[in-house]
N, C-alpha and C positions, 0 to 999 in steps of 0.2 A: 545399216540394215542388215533387215535378213527380208524370205518372203516365206508369207504362210500362205498355200493357195493363192500362189498367184501372188499374192497384195506385201506390200512395202512393209514393214514396222521398226519400229525403233529397237538397237541394239538391247533400250534398258529393262524394266524389272517388262516382265511377263506377270500381269494377274492368272490369276486364278480361270476366271472364266476361258481367256484364248490357252491355257494348258488345258482346257479339260477339252478346245476346239480339236488343237493339232492330236490325243493320245487317245480321245476315246470318241465325244461327236459326229467327228468322219468317218470312223468305225463300228460303227453301233449291230452289224451281224458282224457273227461271227468264220460265216463264211467266205467275207471279206481281204482276211487273213491271206487265201489262198490266192483268191485273184493278186495284192497286191505286190507278193512275192514274188510269183508267176513271169509278173510284168517287169521284173527289176533280171530277174533269169527274161524274157524273154529282149526284154530293151538289152544285155550284155553280149544275145546271139549274132542282135546285126552286128556290132562291135565288129564281128568276127570276117574274118577276109574274105572276099568270092573264092576264095581254088578249097576253101572246104567245103566237101560235100554239108550243108545244110540236115542229110538224115541222121548226120554220128551226130548232131548237139542233139543235144536231152536233160528232161528237167526230171527230176525222180522227187513224188510224194510220200512219205510213206509217216506211219503211228508208228511207236514200237514202244513203251510199260507206257508210258504218262506220258511220253517228249513226241513231238513235231518234229521233222526234218525235211526240208526243198532246197535240193541239192543240183545246180547244172554243170556243166561242161563249158562255160562260156567264157567271156572274155576277162571277168571276174575284176575289180580296181588294182585302178594303177598303186605297184606299191607307195609309194611317195605322196602319192595323195586321200591315203585308207583314212586313217585317223581323224585328216581333220571332216573329209567329209560324212564320218559316218555322228564327229560330233554336234558339225552345225547342220541345226534343224530348215531346212526350206533350202540347202543345199544343191545345188543337182544342176549338173547339164550333161546333163538330157536335150534334146532338141526336138519341140512341139510338133513337127511336119512329119517328124521321121519316126520320136519311139514312144512309146506306151503311154508311159507314167512319166514324166516332166518338172514334178514340184518339190520334190524331194525330200518329203515327209512323209511316203508311202510307209517307209521300216517303221516307222511307233504302232507301225498298225498291230505287233502284237502285242502290246505294250498287255491293255487287257487281260490278256489270255493265256495267261504264260505266270511264273514264278521270277521267269531270267530270262531274258532274249540273245540267242548269239550269234553275234555274224564272223564268218572264215572266211576273208579273203586263200584262195589256192595259189596262192604267186607260181609254185612249180610243183607239182604232185610225185614229179620223176625225184624232185628232187628233199623231197619232205617239209616242202615251206612255207609257209602259213602264217597271217596277219590275224588279231584275232579279237572283234571289240565283242561287247556286252553290259546289259542293262539291267538294271537288276528291275524286276517288276515290283518284290515288296517293299522297298527304300522309294520306289517313284509313290506308292501308298502310302507310303506316312509323310511325304514329302504335300502330300496333295489333297491330305486331314487337318495336316497344319498349314496352314502356308503361310508364306511371309513376305515372297515376291521375291524370281529372281529372276539378273537375267540369266540369258538360252543356255551361253558359257557357264556359267556356275549352277542350270537347273540338270546341263550332262555331266561337268567334274563333280558333284554330288550321285547322278545314277548311274554316269555308266563305265567304263576301266580295259583303257588299251595296253596290248603286250601284244609283243613279237615275240614270233613262239617259236625261236630258238634252244628251247630242252629237249632232253630223249624223251622225257614222263609226256610236256605238255601235248609235245609236236603227237607225240606215239596214242594218247588218247581218241585225236583224231584221226589219224591215220586208222585206227581201230572203225572208227564209223564211215570211214568213207570206204573202205574195202569192199562191202555190202556193194558197192557197186563198181569198181577197179575198173573195169572193164573198160567206164566209158574219159577214161583215157585214155589210154594207147593213143591216142591221134591228137589229140587232147589234150593240154602239159594243162589249163586253168581251170578255176571256172571257180564258183560262190557257194557256202551255206549255209543255212538258213535255222538254230533249233531257235524251237519254243521248248522251254527248262518244264514241266509238270503244268502240263496247261491247263484250263480254268474246267471246272467242269460242265460250265454250259457250251463249253469246243467240246470237249468232248463228245455229252452227248449228241451234239450237232452231225460228228463223224460216225457216231457211230459205231455198229459194230461192221470187224473185218469186211466181211463185203455184203456191208448195207448200200441197196439197189440206188437210194433215193439221191445216198452223198455224191454213189458217181452219176447221177442223170444232172442230179445239180451242176457237178464240176463241169457236169459237161454242158451242161446250156453258157454259163458261165465260159471257160476259157476256153485260149485261141486253141482248137484241137480242131482234128481233118470230122468230115462224112463219115460213118462206114459206110464201106467198098462196096455193101451193097448198093446202096442208093446212083453210085458211079455206075451201075449192069440199066439200072429203067432207061427208056427211049429221051429224059432229059440229063441225058451224063454228058453230054458236052454244056450244058449249062451251071453245073459240079465242077465240070475242071474250069472252068471258063472264073468262074465266083474265084479257085482254089490254088489256079495254078498262075505266075508268074506267062508273060506273053511277048515277053519284051520290051513290051514299049508302056505296057507301067509298071513300074520300079518292084511293086508291089502289091499284089491282089490283094483286092476286099477280104478273102475272106483264110489269106494264106495261114497255115494250120505247122506247129511244133508236137516232137512226138510228148506228150510231156504222161507221167505215170502217175496212179495212188497204189503203193499197197500192192504194185512191179503189177499192176495193171491198166493196161492202154487205155484213157481217155479217148471216148466219140464220143463226138454229138449225137445223141439218144432217136436220130430218125429214122426209121426203118420205112426200108421198100413201105412197105404196111398204109404206112404214116401219110403217104401220098395222097392225093384227091386226087382225082382225074385230069386235074388243065393244072397243069405247074407254066409258071413263065414270069423271062427278065423283066425289068421292069425299070424304071432311070428319074430318080428324085431331086436330080441337076446338082446337087453338095450329096448326095447317096445313091447308092447302086440297092439294090435289092432282087427280093425272087417269091411268089408268093405261090400255094395250090389251094385250089377250088373248087367244089362243084359246079357247074357249069347248070344246076337243073335245083339247086338246092345252097341255099349257105346257114351252116344249123351249131347247134356246138355238139362236139358228138364227143363225151368224154370218157369215152376209150380210149382217146388218140390224144396227147401230149401234144403235139406237133398242131395247137393252138394260138390263137390271140398275136400278135404283134412281137417278133422283139427285134431292139435295138444294139449295132457292136460299134467299134469305134478300136480299128484293130485288131479285129475278130472276136478282140474281148467284151462282154454282158455290157451294154447303158444302164438298159432300160427297158421295160415290156408296157403292157395296154395299161397297168396301174400307177404309172410313173403315168404315161406318154397323153392322156385323156383330160386327168387331175390340171396337167402342162395347155391342155391349146383348151381348155372351158376357163381357167385363168385371166385368159389371153383373147376371151371373147373371136377364138377362132371353127367354132362347133356351134351349131342350132340346135343339137340334140341332148338328152346328161347321157353325165355318164355311164350311168346302168344303161339309157338305153343304147348307146355306144358301145361297150361290155360284151355286151349278151351280141353281136354282129360282130366285134373282129372275134370273137373266139369262133364263129363259126367255118373262118382261113384259117389256114399258118403261112408266114407272113417274116421276112428276116428281112430289116435294114443292117447296113452296112456304109458307115458317110465313110465316104472316100477323101471331103476338104476338109483335110485338118488346120489348114492355113487359118479359116475360121468358124470355124466350128470346132470346139472343140470339147473336156467333158467338165461339170462343175469338179468341185474343190474334194465332193463327197463322191466323183462319178456313178453316177443314181440317175445325170440329165444333165443335156450340151448347156454349157454356160450365156444361157438370152441378155446378152447386150450388147448385142451394135444390128444391123441391118442382113447382114447372113444369115446370120443365128431367126429371124425372125419370118421370111418368108423360108429360109429350115420349116418350122415352124406349121408357118402356109401351107407350105405345102404337102407337110404332113399330114393338118386337115383334110385336103382335099380329099387323101389317099383314105383317110377313118370314114368320110362325110359319100366317097362314093360306095364302100365297104356296105352302107346301109344300105343304102341305095336299089344294091341290087340287091341285096338280100328284101326286102321289098315287094320289089318288077318282079323281082322267081317265083316269090309266095302269093303275093296278085296273080299270075298267069297260074301257078299250081289248085290255087285254087279256084279261076274260073273257067278250068279243065273239070272240073268235080262239078260245076253245078251244072242244071237241065236248064237252069232259065236263059241262060247268056247268050249274045247268037254268036256267030262266026265274026262278024264284023270285028263285034267287042273282044274276041279270043283273037284275032290275028294283030289288034291292035296293041292289049296284054300285053300278047309275045314280041313284039318287037319293040316296045318299052324294056325288057327281060333282054333285049338282044343290045340294044343301046347301052343298058346299064353296065352288061357284061365286056363290051369290046373300052367302054371307057374303064372301069377297072385294070382290064387286059395290055390296057397302052395298044391293041390291034383288033386284026378281027375276028374274032370267035362267036359263035351263035348258040344256041343252047341245047344243049345236048334231052330230048322228049324221050316218053318213060321205054320206048319198044326201041331208042339206040344207041347201044353199048358202045360205036367208033367200028377200028378197026378190029377189037377184036372178038374171039370167038369168045362167050357163057364162059369152058374150060378156059383160060387165060385169063381171065376178073379172076382180082383177088377175093378172100372170103371177103370182107364186107364188103366189097362191089357185088359180089354173086348173090347174097342179101336186099341188096337194094335191089337189082334188079326183076329177082321174086318177088320183093315189094312192090313194086311200080306195077309189072307183069298183074297182077293178083288187083291189085288198084284201080285200073287197068279197063277188065273184066268183071270187077265189080259194082263200075260207075258205069257202066254200058248193060249190066244188068237190070242194075236202079232205072231208069230212063226206060224202058225199054213193061220194069214193071207196073209203074206209074203209067207210062202211056194204054198199057191194057187193060187198068182196071179204077173199076168206076167209083167204090164201096173203099172206104179207110176208116178204123175204129187206128183214133189214135195211142191210147196208149196199149195195145200187144197191136204197133206196126212194123213193129222188129219181126214179131212171129210172125204177125204174117207173110211177111219178102219172106219167111225164111221156108212157111208153106207151099210158097210160089212158086220159090226155087226146086224144090224135091221136084213139083209135079212137073213143072219147064226143064 
C-alpha cells in the first residue's frame, strides 16, 4: 500500500485524476514550493543533535538565471535510504507530532513549475560525496497528456533517475553550486539541495525582481521565521520571547524560528513596532496559543497596516488566514453572521494563532486548513468561532459607545451602560481585565512617545471631542435654524464665539 495525503492506496495502476491530485491539485499556488522545500529543511534541522548550535543551521534560497535553489545544512537523508525514499511516492518517516511535513508527497510540488526537478543529498561536503535524483518535468507532462495508467513504481521509473555522484565532472558541477555558501558547511558536513531547473513563467512572475518587497513579505508571513528585532524592544517583548524561545518545559516553542534567506536577504515576519496597536495580549485556545493586537477604542480596518486579520500557523508555518477560516466556520454552522460581515471585523485587529496540539489537530493534504475529521478538530473550530464572534461583538460594542458619546440626546445612564457593555466585550476578547481607552486617555505614554499613527489618532480624538462639545453648546444657545445652511450657520457661530 502507498499513502497519498494520509490515505492508503493500492500499489496498482494510478488513474490520471490521482496523478493530477498528487502532483498539481495539492499545489495550485506557485508560492507553495517555498513552503514544501523549506518544510523539508526544517524537518532535517530537527534531526540534528542538541549539541549543535541551532543558529548555525541555515536554509538558503536563491534565484540564478531561470533556476531556483533550496539549500540547507541539515541532516540530509541516510545514504542507504535516499534512492528508495525519492522513488516511493507517499513514503515518509516523519512523525506527525514532531515534524512539519509528514505525508511524503511534498517533494513533488515543484514538478508543475519547472522543466526538471533535482534533489542532491549532501552525504559529506568535505569528502565531496553526493547522491542525485532528478525528475523530468517535460516527460511528466507528456505522460499526463497520453496517460494509460501506471503503477507508482512504473511512473517514477519513467520520469525519475537516480545517480550516485562519483565522477569528478558530476560532483564538480554540484560543488560549483554549493561553493556560493560553502561557509555553512564549516561545522555541519551534511545537507540537502533542491533545484528547480528552468522555472515556469508563472513561478518567475510570482518571484518578480531580485528585491521585490511583495515576495519577501509573502515569504515572511508563510515561513517559520522570527519577528523583527524592533518588536522585541517593545513593552510586549516578554510575550514575543515566550512565543519564540524554548523555556525548558515546552520542547518546541509555538513560534520557533529558523534562519532562512532569500537572495542573501534574511526573511523576517513583516511586523514592525508601529504595526502593533495600543493593546497586545496572549490568549489560549486549548489546542493552540496566540496573540492579538487591537485598539481599545475602536476595531476598524487600517489599510496601511499589513498586520491585520487572523493567521493560523502550525510549526510556525502559515496554514491559513481569515479568507479560508471563515467559510469553514460557516460551512459547519458555527458563526451567526455572514462571512463578509466578519471579514470587516477581523480585519480590524491583528492576530496570530499557533497550533500546539499536533497529535489531534493537523493540516489537511493541501496544508490550507486543519483536517476536520474528529471531535478535537470540531472543538477547535468552535473555539475559533467564539474568538471570531468576540471580535465582531467588540467592534459593535465600541462603535455604539463612540456613537453614544457624540449624541446630543443620550443620557448619562445610557452612555454609562454602553461603556460597560464595551468594557465587557473587550474583556471577553482579551481574556483578561482591560477597559476602554477614552478619547483623552493615552495610557502611560506622553504625546511625544506615541507613534505617528497614535499621534494622529490622539489629535483626531481631541478635535472630535472639542467639536462635539461646541456643537452641543451651539444647539443649546441657538433657537432659530436653517436646515439647508446649517453647516454655514455653525461655522459663523464658531467665528463669533
